N, C-alpha and C positions, 0 to 999 in steps of 0.2 A: 748678417745683418740686413735689414732693409732701409731704404733712404731714410734719413731722419734717424737712425738709431746711431749715428756717430757722435762723439763728446762734443758737447755745445763749445769747449775753448777753440778758439780761432786764431789764427796769427795773419798780420797783413805781409802779402807778398806782391810787391809792386802795386800797393796800393789797393789790393784784392784780399778780403777774408777768407782764408781756407782753413780747413781742418787740418789736425796737426799730423794725421796719417794720410799720407800720398801712396803712390804706385810708382815704382821704376820700372821701364820698359826695356832694361838691358837683357834680362833673360827671356824673352820672346823669341828672338831670332834663335838659328840654329847653334851647335856647341861651339864656344869660342866667340859667342856673338857674331859668327858668321854664317851667311847663307839663310835661307827658309827656315820656319820652324818645322820641326817633325809633324807637327799636326795643325795647318793653319787655322781649322773651325775651333779648336781648343783653343788657341791664341787669341781668336776674335771673342770667344765668349767669355775669357778672363776679363778681357778688357771691359767689357759691357758690365759684368757680372761686379766688378770694382765700382764703375760709375753708378749703378744701380744700388750699391750697398752705401753710397754717400762720398765716394772718394772723389774729390774736386781738384787734386794736384798730380800731375802725371808728368815723369822727367823722362825725357828721351833724347835721342841724337840722331843725326840724318848718318851718321858713320857706325850707328848699330846695324849690323848687319852687312855691309852697308845697304842703306834705303830699306831695309827690311821693317825696322819697328815702327817708323813713321809711316809707312805705307798701312801696317796693322792698325795703327790707330785710327789713320783716316778712314779705312773702310770700315772699321767696327763703330766709330762715335759720330763721324760727320752726317750731319751740321751738329756740331759741338754744341751740349749744354752751356747756357750763359754764365753758369756758375764755375764751369771746369777751365782751369788755369793749366796751361802746356808750357811746359820749360824744357829748353833744348841747349845744347852748348855746341861750340865750336871750337876750331884749334887744333882738329886732328882729321886723318882720311884713314881710310884701310888701301892696302894694296890686295893684288890676287893673292899672293901668299899669306893671309891674313894678317901681315904686320900692321901695327899701330904707326902711323906716321905724323909727324908736326905739320900741321899748316897754319903756322903764327902770323905771316905778314898781312897786314891790313887789307891787302885785296883777297886774301884767302879766306881771313875772317867773313868779309863783305860777301862772297860767292857762299861761304857755307850757310850764311843768314838766309841768302836769297834761295839756297836749294831745300832749307827748311820752309820757308813761305810757300813755296810751289807744291813740295810733295805733303804738306799739311794743309794745304789750300786755305792760307789765313792772309790777310792784308796785314796783320803784325801778330808776331811771336810774344805772348805776354812777357816773357823773360827768357833770356839768352845768357848763359852762363861761358864766359871766356875760360876756356880749359888751357892753363899755361902749361907748356912742357918744360921741364925742369932744365934742358939744355938749348932751349931757344937763345938765339943770337939777336932777336927783336927787342928793341928796349920796350919795358913793360908800359912804361907811360904812351908810347906810340900806339899800343892795342888799346888801352882804354880808350885814347882820344877817339880811334875807329869805332868802338862801341859805343861811345856816347855820341858819335855823330848819326850813327843808326839809330839810336833812341830818339835824336832831335828828329830824325826825318820822319819817323812813327813806323819804322820798320820792327823795331822791338820796343817792348813796354818798360823794360826795365833791364840795366846791366848786373849780371852775376858774375861771382869768380868761382874758379874750381881748382884744384891743384895748386893752390898759392901759398906763400909764405906770409909770416906776419908783417914781414915790409913789403910785401906786395899789398896786402890789403890797406896798409895805411896809406901806401902812394895812390892807390884807386880812390880812396875816401878823400885825399886833397884834391883830386881832380873832379868827382862825380858822387851822385848817390848810388850806393852799392844795395842792390837788391836783397841778395844773399850770398852765402857762401857754403860751396859744397866740396868739402874736403875728408879724406880718411878720417874716420874717428868711430871707435866703439868699445865696447866694455873692457878689450883686454888690450886694444892698442890706443893710447891718449895721448900719443907723440904731437899731436896737434892742440894741446890743451891751452898754450898760452893764445892763439888764434881763437879760439873757442871762449876763452874768457873774454876777449876783447869785443868779440860779437855779442856775448850776454852783455856786457857794459853800454855797448852801443845799441842795443835792442835789434840788432840786423839778424833775421834769420839764418840758422844754420842746418845746413843737411847735409847728414853724415852718409858719405857713400860706403858701401860694404858693412852697413849697420850690423850684419848676422855674420861678418866674416865673408872672405872672398868665396863666391862659388866656383870659382876656375879652379881651386886647388883640392884636393882630398881632404887634408887635414884642415880642421876648422877650431882654431883655438878658442872662438867666443863658444859655439853649442857644445864644445866637448870640455869646456872648464868644469871641474868637479863642482865649485860652488853653484854654477849656473844648472847643473844637474839637481844639486841637491835642494837648492831653491825652487824650483820647478815641481819637483816631487812635493815639497812640504805645501805649497800654494796651490797643487792641484791643476797648475799651467804646464805649458812646453816649454823646453829651453827657448825658443824663437820668442816666444811671448815675454819671458822673462827679461832677455837681452834688450828688446825692443822697449818693453816697461822702462827699463833701466835708463835710457837714454830719455825718455820722455821725462823722465823724474829730474833730469841733470839741470834743465833750464825752459823757461816758458817758449821761448823763440825757437826749440827744436822741431826742425820738420823732418819726418820720416820717409822714405821711398823705398820701403823693402820691396823686390821685386821675385817673381815668380810665375811658373807656366803651370802650376798646379792649382787647382780651383779650391782641394782642400787646405793647402798652405794659404792661399789669400785669405779665406775664412779666419784661419788661425793668425796669421798678421794683423788682421784688422780688430781683430778682438784683443789685441794686445793693448789697445788703447784703453779698455774698460779695468786692466787689471791693475790693482792697488797694490804697491809692493810695501811691506811694512817696514818700522826701524832695523829689525833684524836684518831683513832682506838687504837694504840700502848698504847698511853696515858691511856686511859679509860681502856684496858684490863690489862696493868701492876698494876692497882690497884685492881685486881680479886682475888688474894690470900687470901686464908682461914687460 
């Protein structure tokens, strides 16, 4: 699709209107989200192709790589188009053994924001998600205070949340405006439904991660679900398009960030925004939760 071909419906993200179909940079680094991509020119091309197709929301993190995804975004797209909203996250780091480690203390959150500002060459990151570690011993309210302080300083435009509980969400909402919530949610995993419903009621953008299931594991309960295969065959679409279209149909505040390192898959994902699921499809897919 060319610029302007994206669907007209938009959602406000930290006060900026964006299309509901975005792009996630998590798959651009090497295997396991670690190290450089196998084909750097292709990774740069994917980013440019996405923006040329109308994508105005890219999700990233300094710890993707680490340092790889942001570097690719900067090389491919800087200076950034005015309409582009870059969303990053803090709360984790990577070590040389490829482990994902918590970085939850307020000073670590600030260091993460500063690293994003430097690598992306920005004066302000439009939105930064606080990725809550489930075993964190840092009080959540202290983390929200730290994020709010950085927003008030102008280092970030909006405070988002990731990997949070419904209680966390309510705590954050009592302290500050929440720009968005990014949690695991897809056609077969709806364990986050209570928080999804809260965001829908509050009109807070909800960004499902792993919208097509995890790319890290071989088995994919979303794309391999028989009902997804059957619906795709009947509608002349792909399984990925059906799964993404189902998410978009759940609520108008849903924003999607499917990631890929393939130009073909990028076009396929973007086209899902134009797929209309009929009542029979919605009814069948609604029964696919495991």
